[in-house]
N, C-alpha and C positions, 0 to 999 in steps of 0.2 A: 558801555559802561564798564567801568573796571572791578575787579575784585582781587580777593588774594586771603592769604593766612594771616594769621596775628603777627608774626614775626616779619612777615614780608619776602620771606625767600620765595614762595610759589605765589606769582601773580598771573591774571588772566583777564582777557577782555571779553566781553558778551556783546554780539551784534543782533540787532534788532528787539522785536519782543520776545519773551516766551511763548513756546507753544500753549502750555497751562500752568497753572501755579497749584502745586497740591500742599494742603496742610494733612500729614498723615499720623493718626492718634494711634497706630496699632501699638502693641505693647513691644513689638520689636523696637520701632522708632524710639518710643519713651527710653527704652533702655540704652540703645546705641548713644542717643544725643544727651541721654541726663537730662531731660525736660520732659514736657507735657507731650510734644509732638516734633515731628521734622517738617520744615519746611522747603519745598523744594519747585525750583522753576526749572521746568523741561526746556532744553535749546537742542537743535540738531547738532552733532558734536562739533562740525565744520563752522558754528557761528560761536562756539566756546574757544577763542584763541589764547594759549598760554603765550605769556609775554615774560615770565622770567622763572627760571629754576624748571624742577621737575619734580612733580608729586610722587609720592611712593604709592604703588597700588597695593590695597588690603583686602585680600579675599575675605569677607565677612559673611555668619551664616544669617538665613533669613527665614521666615517662616514659611516660605515655598518649598525650603529644602537646597534652593539652586543658589541661593546666596547672592550676593553683590562684591562689586569692585568698588571700593571706597578711594579716592585718590588724596591723600594724606601730604601734608608738608612731611618731608623726612625730618624738620629740626624740630618745629612746634607742635606738630602731630595734628593740626587743624584740618577737619572733613572740608574740601572745597566743592566736591562733586562724586557722584556715584554713576556706576553704569549698572542696570539690573538686566538680567539675562532675557527679560520679556521685548526688551527694547535693541538688547546688545549695546555694541560701541557706538550704533549709530545716535544715540541720544544721552546726552548728559542730564543728570538729576543735580543742578546745582544749588549747593546750599546757600538760600537767600541772605541769611546773616553774613556771608562772606563779601556780599556787593558792596561796593561805594555807598550806595543809598538803598538799602532795604526795604526802606518805606514805599518805595514805588511799586512792590511786588507782593500787595495784600495776596491771600490765598483766593482763588478761583472758587476752589470745592476743598471741603473738609471730608477725609476719607476715614473709613475705618474709626467712625464715631461709636461703634458699639464697645469700642475699647478704652475711650475717652475717659480720662479721669473724671469721677464725678463732680469736681467743684471747678471744671472748667466750662465756661459759659461762653458760647459762640455768639457771634453778632447777630442781631436781629436780622432776618432776611437772608442770612451765610446759606450758602447751597453747602447741603451735608448729606452724605449717605453712609449708612450702616457699615458697609463693608467697601467694595468696589463699584464700578459704573463701567458702563459700554460707552466708548470714546465717541461715538457716532451721537450721542445723546446729550453729551456734555460740552465735547472741545467745539470751539468755535470753527465755521466753516473755513475760513483761514488757514487755521491751524491744520485740520484735517487735509487742506489741499498742500499745505508745505510739507506734510507727511507723505503723501501719494508722490510730490515729486523727489522728494528724498530718496526714497524707495526706488523708485524708477531711475533716479540718477546712479544710484548704488549698483543696482543690477546692470546695468549699461555698462559701468566701470568695470563692474567684476571686483569690485574692490578687497584686496587683501590684507587683514592687519597689518599694521606697520610696527615692529616691535621697539622703534625708536620713539612712537607717539604714547604716550600714557594712558590715553583713553581708547587704544585699539584693543 
């Protein structure tokens, strides 16, 4: 599936299904998006292929104190993905709204619902947690296996960040 920013300068393609999709209701995501939550689909970085343009990486503070790198279009400034220190450059948190068909990626889980705005009503039966969760208890087995394979591959390749790659 294709995706990109509003002006079309930054374009990308995602390959396969995401590892998981988060709707994050933390106050930091509310402020950063100017909305009720951030909706991020997590993909291995090598499954997010830049097809046009080069996003600008913006270091943005986060509640953890470690920040995040937000890949933004240098022209329209739309955020297309983030990299968080916990996952490093190997996993991109793609903003679902920048995908060509965002309706295909509903959240698998709502996180940090302890700070969810009180008038936001979650769908009946939606998986939700007050803060964060243990991946082993939430992620599908296939996604956990993909992460294991990715880590093994990265370790075997002794990957060094590439300064020309905006996700490194």
